[in-house]
N, C-alpha and C positions, 0 to 999 in steps of 0.2 A: 595477482589477487588484489581486489579494491581495499583500500583503507576502512577500518570498521570502527564506528563510535561505540563507546561504551554509554548505555542508557541506564540512568539510575532511577530507581523507585521512588518518587515523592508523594507521599499518601497512597493514591490508587493511580497515578499517571506516570508515563515514562517521558523523560526529557532528554533531548540529543545534547551531549557534552559541546559539540560544535557550534550549536545554535546558543547555547545558554549564556555565551559571552557577548552576544548582540545586546545592548542595554535596552534599546526602543522594542525589542520584539516580545511578543507572547506567542507560546507554542506549547504543544503537547500531543502525545499519543496516548490514547486511553487503553485501558486493559479490561478484564472482565470482573476485576476484584472491586469490592465495594458495591454500593448501590443497593436498590430495593427490589429489583426483578428477581422473582423466585421460580420462573418457569425454565430456566436453564440450568439449574442445579445451584443449590445455596442462595445467598443473596448476590446477585450480579449487577454490574454496570452495563446493562445493555441500553445503549444510545440510539438505536434505530427503531423506527416503528414497524416493527415485525409482527407477523400474523398471530404469533403465539402470545405476545406481550400485551399488557394493557397501556393504553396511551398515557394514563395518570402516572403509571410507573416510569416509563421512559421520561416523561417532562420532569418528575422528580431527579432522575439521574442525571439528565442534562442540566438541571440547576446545580445539582451537586458538583458536577464536573467544571461548568463555568467557574464556580467558587474555587474550586482547587486549581484551576488554570491562572486564577487572577485576572480574569477579564471582566473587570468592573471600572466603571468611571461615574464618577459623582454620585457613588452609592448605588448605581443601577448596572445591571449585568449588560454587556456588550451585546448588541443585535447578533445573532447566529445566521450566516448565509451559507445555505447548503443548495445542493442540486439535486434533481432527480436522475440518478445516474444510470446509464444504459451503456457502458463499455464503448464509449466513443473517443473521438479526439476533439471534442468540442468544448472550447474555454471561454469563460465569461470575463471580462473586466468589469468590476463593480466598484462604484464610488458612493453609493447610498443603498438603503434597503430596497430590494426590487419590489415592485407593485405587484408583480405576477411571479409565480414559480418559475424556476429556471431548469432547463434540462441540459445535461452535459456532464463532463467528468473531470473539468478543472476550473479555477476560480483564481484571478489576480486582483490585486489591489494596490494602491498607493494612499488610500483614505484610512487615516487613525480612527480607532474605535469600532471596526467592524471585523468580527470574527469569522475567517473563512473555514469552511469544514467539509471534509468528505468521510464517507463510511466505508469500512472494509470488514471482511471476515476471512481473509485469505489473499486477496489482491494487495497490491502494495500502495501505502500510502507515502507521497513524495512532497516534501516542503521545500520550495526554493525561496531564497532570502537575498535581495539584492542590498548588501549591507552600505552601499555608497548611496543610492537613489530612495533608500528606505521603501521598499516595495517587497511584497510577498505573494507567493501563489502556493496553491495545494492542488494535488493531482491525484485521481483514482486510477492506478495503473495495473489493470488485470492483463491476460495475455493479449486480448483483443485490443484494448487500447494502446498496450505497448508496440504491437506490431503496426498499429497506425501512427506511432511516435508521438503519443501524448506529452510524455516529458520534453522531448527535444522542441517540439512546437510550443510547449509552455515557456521555454527560453526564448524562442522567437516573439512570442506575443509580448512578453515583458520587455523585450528590446524595442517593439513597435510602439507600445503604449507608454512607456517610462524611459526609453532610452538606456536601458540596462546594458552594461556590457558583461559578457558571459564571464569574464574574468573575477568580475565583482560578486558572483553568486556563490553562495555557501548551500549545499543540498543535503538534506537528510532524508534517507530512505528507512521508512519505518518497519516495524514486524510486519511479515507477511509469509506465506508458503514459500519454502526454499527449495532448492535443487535437491535436497534429500529426501524430499517428500512428493514433489509436484510432477505427477505422471501426466503425459499428454499424448493424443494420437499422432500418427505420421502426418496428418493433414496439417497440424499446428506447426510442426517441424518445416513442413515445405513452404508455408508462409512467410516464416522466419528467414529461411535460407534464400527466398526469393527476393527479400526486401532488403537484407543486410548481408554485406560482403563477409561479415564475421558470424553470420547465422548459425553455421555448423558447430562453433565453439560454445554455443550457449546450451548444448544438449550433451547427454550422456545416454548411453544404452546398457542394461543390465538384463542378462538372460534370466527369464522366470525359471525358478525352481519347481520341480514337481516330484514330491515324495513318492507317489504312487509309481510314477516312471524310473525313479532311482531304484525303488525295491524290486520292480518286475520288468526290467528292460526288455525282456523277450517279446513283451505284449506289444511293443513299440516299434519292432523292426520292421522295415520296409524295403523296398527295392532301391530306394533313392541312396546314392554315395552320400556318407561312407557307411549306409547300411541303416541309418536311422533317420526318422523325421525331425526336422528342426523345431526347437522350442521357440515360443514366442519371445520377443525381447520388449522390455518395458522402457520406456522412452522418458527421461526426466529433463525439465526444463529450469534452468536458473535465472528466474525473472529479475532478480534484483541485479545481476549481471548486466542483463538486457538494458535496464534503465541506466545503470552506471555507463556504459558504454555510449548510450545515446546522448548523456550530458556531456561526456568527453568530446564526442563528436560535434556538439553545439558550440564548444569552445570554454565550458566550465573546466577548470584545472581539476586533474584527479585529486589533488590533496584536498580539496574543497568538498568532496563528495563522500559522505560518510553512510554506512549501511548498518542497520540494526542486525546483530547476530541471531535474533530470536527468530524462530519459525513457529507460526501459527499452528501448524499441523502437529509437531513435536511437542507443543506446549500448552495444550488445553487446560491446564491448571490455571495458568496465566492469562491466555488468549483465547478468542473465539475463533473457531475454524469451521467454516461451511463444509468442507470436504470431510475432514475428520469426524465431525459431529452429524454428518449424512443430512445436512440441510436445515437441521433443528438447532438453531444457534442464534445468539444475539449479533450485534455489530458494534465494533470499536469505531473511533472517531480521532481523526487527526485535524489539528486547527491550528491556524497561524493568525495574527493579527498585529496592528502597530499602535504602540501607546503614544497619547497626543502629548 
């Protein structure tokens, strides 16, 4: 089992204990608590420009979040650099505010005063920090990005642009949907098993229960041995373990990789979950930046 970090609530944000010791780093994982959005129950900290919420509410939430994170330089908030996410393996290296919007699922920088951000509501947010070269990266790792090796490629891009050595990386995997709740179809398992030699170890199967069948078994008798038709099985994917294994494969020491124990689907009182809330939900933000 991977080592897991303790995430402590500070105001309405979560910090990774493993990254708090890096003096030049600004980082955080947001929750749904606090904020001014009213469309997702109570006053919530929705940080994504969703269909249901107003732009003004999200902008106020983002300003409050940046203040909580401490991303302020000379009295001004750091510029927030985000991407239009599309479940890809596209990673951008940024050294200044982009003139045009970026599309992809990963950002890396070595430039102080820029706050890199990705949005999630079940997918995993992953923060990578090169503690020697003072470089950071943030990545959006859903199952599609994970099967395309988004975090593994993130390590490679940090090597290419900054000369990062994997052994000097600290990684924090933030809250996301866990293997206890993340059901997928057999086609997803097939993709993982075709890409990774350990792919089968990322899944578990649970036979679905059927109370009607259990009460009236004679209704379901068939000619198939051993006399009953088979119940379908649910397939669960451990997405955090998939990212952890990718990082280890890329050379990041296992002791440097810490995963949040929080499942978005289990804890909708604290976190947004697209699946658990049937698509009507806000977005959380993971950020990382370098103090000057």
